[in-house]
Steps between C-alpha positions, in 0.01 A plus 500: 500500500333546158444870571867541592617341172261721300640809672859397417408446132336844481809665651727327246275608212501860621880499526543376144572760227197640321424374146626830361837460673525141380418604148766769509756251628457267202795551270517461126643150528196381693272665245667304223469175696125530556292325238583440137725748322322589177676677216307821569581489871869452426499798264322719753747407776792586274350832390439593863831387647774480237783733611628568148158627398482705820832672430389589147176643642703708747719625214192611306358678804834675553507617137154649538655760731749620237282711260407760760865531601644561154218736400560733794721806479850472648514599863558876538819630653496721810824686561630698797806719475711769665641735231780757495597500867822701565768264624657758733195553721216281364273796586173501306478881521846569355437426127194583296494168313523283813181302534338184623336337202223244451423357157263267325551337159302255291611295198240484223537230232401597147122464455397143422801322650331412827193366320720278284684368807166421659387318184812287495456403866131420449570279198774317687273452802231353271764271351583385854129432555491277193815331629300400807209381287738300279662346805158393627430330166833320491471397864150358442626314192797362693273386782269328249795328338627367835148404612424299188842336514421382853155385384667291230746352750211408731332315215834341408536368856147358481585336168819349639312363801233348277759338275686365802183321604460357150861380497451335837206314346729400211753372751236287671385360165859428398575334836186287473593383153859436607400292806263294286772437244328701225718810522860611517695643788626779274141623470488549877837673502404723207178612669689571823754706306225707340346554844835626631521739207159641589605542863805695382276704269278596791800608707604732218150641451450563874832684517409709196162580657669612821727734304207649311312555826800679647507737201125553518513576873781751451293683240213514752746617769432211737731243659667286229410167662133584550286208385276568203194300399352554154158396367482145366278576201494793260272557202636481147497835318209502258472868402608630161790744495477817293689507166867593520461840333226604743716386789784719374269801471389441858863485608584834337236666717525291817856375548664715770846447348392673177325778690820554697703545182241746370551709812876480458456622141301799626766565763775486237316758286455732798869462587590600145271805521662592831850466353404732214351745749841511676626723217289773662642673808382476858455813709578620848322781682619641833439790737716627786439747778791675672461650848729802572557715808662839558451844345566639156770766445408855617426629151242218456374470852273250664534132578639263243226327298478124472581346162283278277632302201346273237692260278405311186728227360494289184678167465681520166530165309853586399614139454199377303717322246648263754214492750145568380560373145652178627211452739253537214690234304491275805124539539443432129688170528313412818172562319608262223597247764154521656332457160707194417443353845125541456508334159713217635256439786207497256676234295582300812141519626373386162746210504398405856132498404566283194722261696258467794206450265692232311590321824140521619355360177759223489428400861125501440536280194724259690251488787221407263716237330612343830150503648306361204762287329836416648410434865195279436699303242800464732277379788331245275843383385616443859182311589531286190868434567429404861225260397727348237788463744283320753428233238863501378417655163695826558859545602543667839745753357237627258250527788744712699577714196132567443459605862804730484358651179166563672681658795690739272184595312320575827785728604489671161126554536541683831799686365292625207219590739740707709674654200173618347419693818854635525480619138167667577656684797788617280253612235302703751822658629612584146173680434449656838140385533337195651200487266632386162211276391247541223 
């Protein structure tokens, strides 16, 4: 019997999919559900799966195919014709100029035009590349912002739960004093009211967390309702950030958005050069071969010779005043537009760096103040108030107020903790580099 059961188990194991098949069948949602979702893991999932980033990457790859197209000569023209056939007989031998003709012609742009077209396409393709790089930065920053917001909400839920337990202890103390005739019923009712407020607060925070998770999951291209578990503890940032001016210099060399506008500036200059080159004519070269049959007149004698022709054409810029000149003016204005756009982006990047650095420094200072001053003092106040209330030396309302104050300070601490990391993510995105420390 034991041997039979062992055989059945082996058969079932052999019929199961191989580990490789099982691994391939795991979808992105399952990947996100396994283990703790760290900030780095969330960013990597988004960079791998986000459809908006994928479509921008596809656009860049498509634009890479343009330079070779615009730098190639126009397709040549092959012509076939039947010339000078007499309409009374359509006999090839009747007329000397009757012929079957084959021709070949090629348009030749003025020297330098194709190279300029290729330059424009290459600069625009590079700009599209920096668009992708910029999108990666912004996506990573957005993911970090959502991740740290969820981290804060997790800590807020923990804080609410802890304060609910404390209020329940207050309720028991108030009930005990009331039943022994040393307290007031309003103290019990007040503590129960504050507990109800905390329950309502938790409902709001949980709903807000769910909404943030939905947005985070969409950015990672997984099912919106996929459960997400974040780490419980994160280290406080202790590194020193580079000075603002050095950060701005890093951004000028590293920020993809600025590099994109540089490429667009180069493209605008090449477009202007191309517009000026349009004052010069394009050319067309063609050859034809005519096949004839029949004999020459008696005084010439012999068979009719085939005919060969060569043609050379020049495109005359006859309407330069309303065409080429206007195009040059257009390209000049477009070049100015690109210059102003680049300057505007530089100013915006500088403002973003200053703003993010200010937010980071403010959050760090608040963290230090809450950790070393406000929170310890608020906790001591609550303990002192509770001890005083138990011996009827402190009013219950003041005890509740001190606990509510502590609760708000604890929320502000975790909010500052989250905001400092969000500001750091924005700062890194503004610069275009992750390493911004001294």
